[in-house]
Every structure is written in structure tokens, then in C-alpha cells.
C-alpha positions in Angstrom: -151.0 -51.1 -76.7 -152.5 -54.2 -77.7 -156.0 -54.0 -79.4 -156.0 -57.1 -81.1 -155.0 -60.7 -80.8 -154.6 -63.2 -83.7 -154.3 -67.1 -82.4 -153.5 -70.0 -84.6 -155.7 -73.3 -83.1 -153.5 -76.2 -83.9 -150.3 -76.9 -81.8 -151.3 -72.8 -80.0 -154.9 -73.1 -78.7 -155.5 -76.3 -78.7 -152.5 -79.5 -77.7 -151.6 -81.9 -80.0 -151.3 -84.3 -76.9 -154.7 -83.6 -75.3 -157.1 -82.4 -78.4 -158.1 -79.5 -75.9 -157.8 -76.2 -74.8 -155.5 -75.3 -71.7 -157.4 -74.1 -68.9 -154.9 -71.2 -68.0 -154.8 -70.1 -72.3 -159.1 -69.7 -71.6 -158.9 -67.8 -68.5 -156.0 -65.6 -69.5 -157.8 -64.8 -72.8 -161.4 -64.1 -71.1 -159.2 -61.4 -69.0 -157.8 -60.0 -72.1 -161.1 -60.0 -73.3 -162.7 -58.4 -70.5 -159.9 -55.6 -70.9 -161.2 -54.9 -74.2 -158.9 -56.4 -76.4 -160.4 -58.5 -79.6 -159.6 -61.8 -80.3 -159.5 -63.0 -83.5 -158.9 -67.1 -84.3 -156.6 -67.5 -87.2 -156.8 -71.0 -88.5 -156.2 -73.4 -91.5 -159.9 -74.8 -90.4 -162.7 -73.9 -91.6 -165.1 -71.3 -89.8 -167.4 -74.4 -89.1 -164.8 -76.4 -87.5 -164.3 -74.4 -84.1 -166.6 -76.5 -81.8 -164.0 -76.7 -79.2 -163.4 -72.9 -79.5 -166.9 -72.2 -77.9 -165.6 -71.2 -74.7 -163.4 -68.6 -76.3 -164.9 -65.1 -76.8 -163.5 -64.4 -80.0 -164.7 -61.8 -82.1 -163.9 -63.4 -85.7 -162.1 -66.1 -87.8 -158.9 -66.0 -90.2 -160.5 -69.1 -91.2 -159.0 -71.4 -94.4 -155.6 -69.5 -93.8 -157.3 -66.6 -94.7 -158.9 -67.1 -97.4 -162.2 -66.9 -95.2 -162.9 -64.0 -92.7 -165.8 -63.4 -91.1 -167.3 -62.2 -87.8 -168.5 -64.9 -85.3 -172.0 -64.5 -86.1 -171.1 -65.5 -89.9 -171.1 -62.0 -91.5 -168.4 -62.1 -94.5 -165.6 -59.7 -93.9 -163.4 -61.1 -97.1 -163.7 -64.2 -99.1 -161.3 -65.9 -101.5 -162.3 -68.8 -103.6 -160.3 -70.7 -105.6 -160.7 -70.6 -109.2 -162.0 -73.2 -111.6 -159.2 -73.6 -114.0 -156.7 -73.5 -110.7 -159.0 -76.6 -109.4 -159.2 -78.4 -112.8 -155.6 -78.2 -113.0 -155.1 -79.6 -109.7 -157.5 -82.6 -110.6 -155.3 -83.8 -113.4 -152.4 -83.3 -111.4 -153.5 -85.5 -108.2 -154.4 -88.1 -111.1 -150.8 -88.1 -112.9 -148.9 -88.1 -109.4 -151.5 -89.9 -107.3 -151.9 -87.5 -104.3 -155.3 -87.1 -102.4 -157.2 -84.0 -103.4 -159.8 -82.5 -100.7 -162.1 -79.2 -100.2 -162.4 -78.5 -96.8 -166.0 -76.6 -96.2 -167.5 -75.9 -93.5 -169.7 -78.9 -93.6 -166.2 -80.9 -93.4 -163.1 -82.2 -95.6 -164.4 -84.1 -98.6 -161.6 -86.1 -100.6 -161.4 -87.1 -104.4 -160.0 -90.7 -102.7 -158.7 -91.8 -99.4 -155.3 -92.5 -98.8 -152.9 -93.0 -96.0 -152.2 -89.7 -95.1 -155.8 -88.6 -95.2 -156.2 -91.5 -92.7 -152.9 -89.8 -90.6 -154.9 -86.4 -90.8 -158.1 -87.7 -89.1 -155.9 -89.1 -86.5 -154.0 -86.1 -85.9 -157.0 -83.4 -85.2 -159.0 -86.1 -83.9 -161.5 -85.9 -86.6 -164.0 -88.1 -88.5 -162.6 -89.4 -91.9 -162.7 -87.6 -95.2 -165.7 -88.2 -97.3 -165.1 -89.6 -100.8 -166.7 -87.6 -103.1 -167.1 -86.3 -106.7 -165.4 -82.9 -106.5 -165.9 -81.7 -110.2 -169.6 -82.2 -108.6 -169.1 -80.1 -105.5 -167.1 -77.6 -106.8 -170.7 -76.4 -109.1 -172.3 -76.3 -105.9 -169.8 -74.4 -103.3 -167.5 -71.9 -103.0 -164.6 -73.7 -102.2 -161.8 -71.1 -100.7 -159.4 -73.9 -99.8 -158.0 -77.1 -100.8 -155.7 -79.6 -99.5 -153.4 -81.8 -100.8 -151.7 -85.2 -99.4 -148.3 -85.2 -100.3 -144.6 -84.5 -98.6 -142.3 -81.7 -99.4 -140.6 -83.1 -101.8 -143.7 -83.9 -104.0 -144.9 -80.4 -103.3 -141.7 -79.0 -104.8 -142.7 -80.6 -108.0 -146.4 -80.1 -108.6 -146.4 -76.6 -107.3 -144.8 -74.6 -110.1 -147.3 -76.1 -112.0 -149.9 -74.1 -110.5 -148.7 -70.3 -110.4 -152.1 -68.8 -109.4 -152.2 -71.4 -106.3 -149.9 -71.4 -103.0 -149.4 -73.8 -100.3 -148.7 -73.1 -96.2 -148.0 -76.3 -94.6 -148.0 -76.9 -90.6 -147.8 -80.9 -91.0 -145.4 -82.8 -93.0 -147.8 -85.7 -94.7 -150.2 -82.3 -96.3 -150.2 -78.9 -97.7 -153.0 -76.5 -97.2 -153.4 -74.9 -100.7 -155.2 -71.2 -101.6 -155.4 -68.8 -103.7 -151.7 -66.7 -104.2 -151.3 -63.7 -102.2 -153.8 -64.7 -99.5 -152.6 -65.7 -96.1 -153.1 -65.6 -92.5 -151.1 -61.6 -93.1 -153.9 -60.6 -95.2 -156.5 -61.6 -93.2 -155.1 -59.9 -89.8 -155.1 -56.6 -92.6 -158.7 -57.4 -93.3 -159.8 -57.3 -90.0 -157.2 -54.4 -88.8 -159.1 -52.4 -91.8 -162.6 -53.4 -90.9 -161.7 -52.3 -87.0 -159.5 -49.8 -87.6 -156.6 -50.6 -85.6 -153.0 -50.6 -86.8 -150.9 -53.5 -87.4 -148.7 -52.5 -84.5 -151.8 -52.7 -82.0 -151.8 -56.5 -82.9 -150.3 -59.7 -81.4 -150.5 -63.0 -83.4 -149.8 -66.5 -82.1 -148.9 -69.8 -83.9 -146.7 -72.5 -84.2 -146.4 -73.9 -88.1 -145.3 -72.5 -91.0 -148.7 -71.4 -92.3 -148.3 -68.5 -89.4 -144.9 -67.5 -90.8 -146.8 -64.3 -92.6 -149.1 -63.6 -89.6 -146.6 -63.5 -87.3 -144.6 -61.1 -89.1 -147.2 -59.1 -89.8 -148.3 -58.4 -85.9 -147.0 -55.6 -84.0 -146.1 -58.8 -81.9 -145.4 -62.1 -83.0 -145.2 -65.0 -80.4 -143.9 -68.4 -81.5 -145.2 -71.2 -79.0 -142.1 -73.4 -77.5 -143.4 -76.2 -79.9 -143.5 -74.3 -83.1 -141.5 -75.1 -86.3 -138.4 -73.7 -87.2 -139.6 -71.2 -89.7 -142.2 -69.8 -87.0 -139.6 -69.5 -84.4 -137.2 -67.6 -86.6 -140.1 -65.4 -87.6 -141.3 -64.6 -84.2 -140.5 -61.3 -81.8 -140.5 -63.3 -78.8 -141.1 -67.3 -78.1 -143.0 -68.3 -75.5 -143.8 -71.7 -73.7 -145.5 -74.6 -75.2 -149.0 -74.8 -75.4 -149.2 -77.9 -72.9 -147.0 -75.2 -70.5 -148.9 -72.4 -70.6 -147.7 -70.4 -73.5 -150.4 -68.0 -74.3 -150.9 -67.1 -70.7 -147.1 -66.4 -70.1 -146.8 -64.4 -73.4 -149.8 -62.2 -72.6 -148.4 -61.8 -68.8 -144.8 -61.0 -70.4 -146.5 -58.5 -72.6 -148.5 -57.3 -69.5 -151.9 -57.6 -72.0 -153.0 -59.4 -68.7 -151.9 -59.3 -65.0 
């Protein structure tokens, strides 16, 4: 029996085409919640960046790829900030290789230098442009749980071995999310499972990107969207239709979570 559902946002709940949640998805999630199934958002986004999800009756958020796990009312379940030494090394590498580096915070995306890739990110997720900021000063005044590096997979392979304490999650070719090594959406799922007392085999997870792979494998039922990348498709127990073709509703019906 499914007691909890974990849902990625971009490309899973929200369409890249319409930047909206399909009506069928919203209706299906309300049906599941009314039956007592708990709902959790599992995203690379910050918890403060979920305005579009206000109509979904979710109970908690695995934010920043598991680095910031919160109840909907803001109570912290678990939090894993970036160590200062790793941040400073990342800034040195940003200068050396010329890629943009940003903090993803509840207040927005703050970046050391704007770039074409950062501008493309803004268009892709329908957000305002990142704010150019002195990140050294900002780091002293916030808890940064996730950085974003704006580079391609080739540069990622060169840079990340120099940051052994950090790990990347990629759901887009132009940038990666960067968190403390050992933290991902699967660890976030585990944090909430422990907090509420449900078992992993009583969970279902939906995703479409590389940063969803660990969660899809950890859940009792891992569902990849029809628009998912190959990594997510291969990690899933079941492949549903795309986000724009009622994929979440169809999967919930297939597994008997809703009628």
C-alpha cells in the first residue's frame, strides 16, 4: 500500500512547455491526499520557490535535492549546508575555469557573474534573472545548502574531482546542482520516512531528470515520466506518459492509488 508520494517539480509536476501544472495532475493528487496518502515535493528548487505548487496539498518538501527537508509550515526535518572550505575551493575553480557559480536560496538565485547559461536558466524555468552578488559576503549571512555551477558535462568531469566533498545532480545540460556528497533526493525520502514512520516500500516517486535517479531507485515504486532522460527511464520501475499527457494521473490509476 502506498502511504507517501514524492514528486519532482520541473518536467514532472510542471511542464516545460506551459510552465504550469496540468489540471489532471492536480485533481489526481487531491484524490490521493484525500485517501490519506501523504505528498512530498522533491526538487532541486529551494523551498521558497514553490509558488506555482500552492494548490497541491503537499505535506513537506525535499528541497535543494535533499539538502533542506522541511514540513510545509517551515519546520526543519533535516538540513545539510555547504562547508565553507568547499565553497571557497569552488569559487577558486569558478575563477580558474570561467564558469558562473550561484547560491540557490529561498530568496532567489544569487550569482558571482552573469553568463549566457545563467540567462538560459532564467528562460527555461520562467524565473527572473539571477542577482549578481558578492558571494563571499553572502555566505557569511546565510545557510547555503546548494550551489549551481553553470557548465557543460565536459567541464563538470574536469572540475568535480577537485571538489571531493561535493556532488552534482544534473537535470539540464547547461548547469548542475551542487550539494554535500552523500545527500540527494533519496536521502531526503529517507529523512521523511524516518520522521513519519512509513517504510520505503510504501513510497512512490515521480521524476524525469538525472537528479531523480537515486530517489526513483530508493522508492517502493519509481515512476519515470515519458519525457524523462535515459538515466531516469533506466532507474524506474515503471514509465508513464509525459507531463503534458497526464502522466501522473495515469500512473496513480495504474497502481490503484486512485480510481
